VOLUMZA-497005 format. One record per residue (C-alpha): x, y, z; residue number from 0. Coordinates in Angstrom, 3 decimals, padded with zeros to 6 digits, always signed. Layout:
N
X;Y;Z;NUM
...
END
This chain:
120
+018.901;+014.926;+033.334;0
+021.829;+013.407;+031.507;1
+020.774;+010.479;+029.375;2
+022.629;+008.824;+026.530;3
+020.735;+007.338;+023.609;4
+021.046;+004.058;+021.768;5
+019.969;+004.869;+018.230;6
+018.376;+002.855;+015.439;7
+019.489;+004.318;+012.143;8
+017.843;+003.319;+008.943;9
+018.046;+001.327;+006.739;10
+019.458;-002.064;+007.470;11
+021.899;-001.756;+010.326;12
+022.088;-000.965;+013.995;13
+024.110;+001.954;+015.254;14
+025.115;+002.757;+018.798;15
+025.743;+006.080;+020.416;16
+026.328;+005.854;+024.118;17
+028.405;+007.286;+026.890;18
+032.118;+006.561;+026.684;19
+031.864;+003.683;+029.134;20
+028.749;+001.989;+027.664;21
+028.161;+000.111;+024.402;22
+024.684;-001.445;+024.765;23
+021.707;-001.696;+022.454;24
+018.153;-003.033;+022.328;25
+018.828;-006.669;+021.469;26
+018.497;-008.004;+017.941;27
+016.339;-005.285;+016.368;28
+017.133;-004.496;+012.763;29
+015.716;-002.170;+010.117;30
+014.703;-003.882;+006.866;31
+014.135;-001.755;+003.736;32
+011.402;-002.991;+001.360;33
+010.649;-001.546;-002.084;34
+012.508;+000.984;-004.187;35
+013.825;+004.172;-002.524;36
+012.271;+007.311;-003.970;37
+008.924;+005.617;-004.683;38
+005.628;+005.612;-002.798;39
+005.974;+001.882;-002.041;40
+009.303;+002.179;-000.184;41
+009.067;+001.219;+003.498;42
+011.486;+000.503;+006.313;43
+010.209;-002.259;+008.557;44
+011.717;-003.373;+011.862;45
+012.315;-006.962;+012.911;46
+013.327;-008.735;+016.082;47
+014.529;-012.193;+015.109;48
+012.082;-013.375;+012.435;49
+009.164;-011.286;+013.760;50
+008.156;-007.968;+012.215;51
+007.633;-005.406;+014.974;52
+006.416;-001.838;+015.330;53
+009.204;+000.695;+015.986;54
+006.621;+002.750;+017.865;55
+005.027;+000.081;+020.095;56
+007.440;-002.864;+020.288;57
+010.886;-001.335;+020.770;58
+011.513;-000.719;+024.432;59
+011.786;+002.844;+025.714;60
+014.868;+001.979;+027.767;61
+017.712;-000.271;+026.646;62
+017.885;-002.939;+029.395;63
+019.566;-001.754;+032.632;64
+021.932;+000.658;+030.895;65
+020.256;+004.012;+031.529;66
+020.089;+004.485;+027.751;67
+016.959;+005.502;+025.867;68
+016.203;+004.018;+022.432;69
+015.637;+006.405;+019.525;70
+014.206;+005.542;+016.098;71
+015.694;+007.781;+013.430;72
+013.099;+008.688;+010.820;73
+015.158;+011.305;+008.971;74
+018.975;+010.999;+009.155;75
+020.843;+014.297;+009.264;76
+021.970;+015.805;+005.948;77
+019.035;+014.207;+004.085;78
+015.962;+015.849;+002.514;79
+013.286;+013.156;+002.249;80
+010.573;+013.598;+004.891;81
+010.129;+010.138;+006.405;82
+007.969;+009.262;+009.407;83
+006.535;+006.301;+011.272;84
+003.353;+005.423;+009.417;85
+000.765;+004.997;+012.169;86
-001.958;+003.846;+009.729;87
-000.129;+000.759;+008.427;88
+000.342;-002.571;+010.179;89
+003.714;-002.782;+011.983;90
+004.082;+001.007;+011.632;91
+006.875;+001.038;+009.026;92
+008.790;+004.206;+008.262;93
+007.578;+005.679;+004.966;94
+008.151;+008.885;+003.055;95
+005.383;+011.389;+003.722;96
+003.025;+012.308;+000.874;97
+001.367;+015.620;+000.052;98
-001.266;+015.613;-002.696;99
-000.025;+012.155;-003.723;100
+003.604;+013.277;-004.178;101
+006.634;+012.316;-002.097;102
+007.535;+015.078;+000.318;103
+011.057;+016.499;+000.598;104
+012.482;+019.371;+002.600;105
+013.937;+022.192;+000.436;106
+017.405;+021.509;+001.863;107
+019.028;+018.982;+004.169;108
+018.228;+018.991;+007.865;109
+021.282;+019.209;+010.116;110
+020.265;+016.795;+012.871;111
+018.820;+013.296;+013.216;112
+015.035;+013.506;+013.498;113
+012.901;+010.723;+014.898;114
+010.932;+009.379;+017.802;115
+011.447;+007.775;+021.174;116
+009.551;+004.458;+021.205;117
+006.460;+003.987;+023.369;118
+005.903;+007.712;+023.883;119
END
């Protein structure tokens, strides 16, 4: 099937990628970075209006009546830090993965956007 995606990039702003004739997006969701990048306390939370939401549970799978599917980008292409939706924390923020207490990085950049489709 052919399906365009509306994409949430992190941190801070919304980004749209759609078919040439469409420019729609899941309304008023924004990524909010909290903490210092490169530390274990750094998180990227999502908000709709003044409410903190889960990017996994609360962002709609489909973007209104557009035929677009929302995508939450956990690891932007050309980056090395291994981020993921933290399913153990309230609101499921995006956090850098840990291994033996240390921040996890890939040995080199990945060449694609990596993430999840909400509510799947």
